[in-house]
C-alpha atoms as one frame of an Amber mdcrd trajectory, in Angstrom:
protein
  18.837   2.921  42.447  15.459   3.834  43.920  12.246   3.493  41.916   9.092
   5.448  42.638   5.979   3.556  41.531   2.822   5.637  41.161  -0.407   5.875
  39.181   0.128   7.445  35.778  -1.307  10.810  34.823  -2.006  12.249  31.390
   1.343  14.076  31.675   3.113  10.669  31.751   1.818   9.552  28.339   4.831
  10.945  26.379   7.220   9.216  28.808   5.351   5.920  28.448   5.551   6.196
  24.664   9.293   6.882  24.929   9.713   3.717  27.039   7.818   1.649  24.459
   9.868   3.104  21.616  13.142   2.400  23.461  11.941  -1.175  24.027  10.968
  -1.412  20.330   7.348  -2.177  21.239   5.878   0.691  19.236   6.999   2.871
  16.369   6.791   6.563  15.565   4.105   5.690  12.997   1.891   4.155  15.707
   2.709   6.607  18.509  -0.329   8.858  18.020  -2.798   5.950  18.149  -0.933
   4.470  21.123  -1.085   7.841  22.931  -4.862   7.992  22.469  -5.244   4.448
  23.827  -3.015   5.240  26.825  -4.887   8.453  27.585  -8.148   6.511  27.632
  -6.655   3.878  29.951  -5.309   6.524  32.356  -8.756   8.145  32.520 -10.666
   4.856  32.986 -11.702   4.336  36.632 -11.891   0.519  36.276  -8.295   0.279
  35.067  -4.916   1.194  36.488  -1.868   2.488  34.650   1.286   2.774  36.761
   4.705   4.192  36.008   8.144   3.663  37.487  10.491   6.609  37.827  14.171
   6.070  38.561  15.708   8.204  41.259  19.171   7.792  42.706  20.076   8.610
  46.301  21.888  11.815  45.319  19.060  13.014  43.099  15.880  12.077  44.973
  13.893  14.927  43.454  14.699  13.955  39.873  16.136  11.154  37.879  15.641
   9.420  34.579  11.904  10.115  34.308   9.575   7.268  33.369  11.621   4.077
  32.977   8.778   1.547  33.039   5.035   1.240  32.979   2.253  -1.311  33.255
  -1.529  -1.436  33.225  -4.584  -3.491  34.021  -7.613  -4.311  31.906 -11.148
  -5.027  33.031 -13.362  -7.372  31.052 -17.038  -7.254  32.012 -17.949 -10.441
  30.132 -16.740 -14.027  29.928 -14.932 -15.271  26.825 -14.766 -19.042  27.134
 -12.398 -19.893  29.975 -11.308 -16.224  30.223 -13.854 -15.019  32.753 -14.900
 -11.444  33.418 -12.593  -9.629  35.804  -9.396  -7.667  36.298  -6.466  -8.667
  34.089  -2.849  -7.616  34.248  -1.773  -5.974  31.006   1.770  -5.858  29.771
   4.802  -4.530  31.583   7.420  -2.568  29.662  10.746  -1.443  31.116  13.337
   0.633  29.295  16.175  -1.713  28.219  18.811   0.099  30.311  16.692  -0.419
  33.467  15.866  -4.108  33.047  16.847  -6.771  35.591  16.653  -4.252  38.457
  13.262  -5.309  39.841  11.186  -2.629  38.098   8.754  -5.134  36.509   8.214
  -6.823  39.887   7.492  -3.478  41.577   5.026  -2.499  38.836   3.327  -5.889
  39.169   3.131  -5.616  42.964   1.389  -2.240  42.650  -1.153  -3.601  40.185
  -1.809  -6.711  42.255  -2.445  -4.612  45.384  -4.897  -2.489  43.388  -6.709
  -5.573  42.047  -6.915  -7.181  45.511  -8.754  -4.073  46.737 -11.426  -4.796
  44.107 -11.578  -8.529  43.429 -10.851 -12.007  44.770  -9.216 -13.142  41.519
  -6.686 -11.674  39.126  -6.162 -12.827  35.562  -3.234 -12.689  33.179  -2.630
 -13.793  29.592   0.780 -14.233  28.014   2.477 -15.874  25.066   3.416 -19.438
  26.007   7.008 -18.672  24.929   7.442 -15.737  27.346   9.288 -17.592  30.113
  10.468 -14.393  31.839   6.901 -13.158  32.275   5.642 -16.564  33.395   8.414
 -16.759  36.014   7.712 -13.215  37.246   4.005 -13.885  37.754   4.501 -17.164
  39.633   5.515 -15.018  42.622   1.868 -13.949  42.930   0.474 -17.462  42.689
  -0.682 -17.395  39.074  -1.651 -20.842  37.817  -2.472 -21.958  34.292  -6.184
 -22.218  33.460  -6.111 -22.753  29.688  -4.116 -22.410  26.483  -5.406 -21.079
  23.221  -4.866 -18.825  20.199  -6.742 -15.891  21.797  -8.359 -14.738  25.040
 -10.713 -11.763  24.845  -9.009  -9.508  22.263  -5.454 -10.758  22.853  -3.807
 -12.911  20.183  -0.311 -14.358  20.343   2.750 -14.441  18.097   3.361 -18.093
  17.329  -0.316 -18.825  17.906  -0.503 -20.020  21.510  -1.149 -18.122  24.689
  -1.667 -19.067  28.309  -4.519 -17.885  30.530  -3.539 -17.718  34.187  -5.417
 -16.917  37.363  -4.373 -16.021  40.916  -6.536 -15.952  44.030  -6.273 -13.152
  46.571  -4.115 -14.323  49.460  -5.828 -14.908  52.778  -5.104 -12.133  55.249
């Protein structure tokens, strides 16, 4: 399976919502509000939203449509140990496309974009999300702090981890 990773457009918003619904991360009741938030993120020049499209070798021009997506956030102010800067947002992959490297490809695209703009990248995650913590270690993320919230992000179970990575030397 081949995955094309690219910046999202407004036309991708319905596909992103479908991915989140398949992953049970949003509901039909919240879809309209989520679509408005996604549209704003896609249009924001200090953020990046990327999508993954699945394409097989026999069907290079088409495929399964959007099978995963991810975004960045930019905070222009410090919030305790969570300094201003570019943050990785969540990664969501359709359940039938998980464990195929899609999340890693989406993260690589966002990290390359951040490194073009900053010397540090930030990431917050629930302390219990071992899969996400393991994925982000590949980019050198190290724990900075733990707490119940960083910027506007709160955590199920009450504890999150703030991590930071430095741009690799060229």
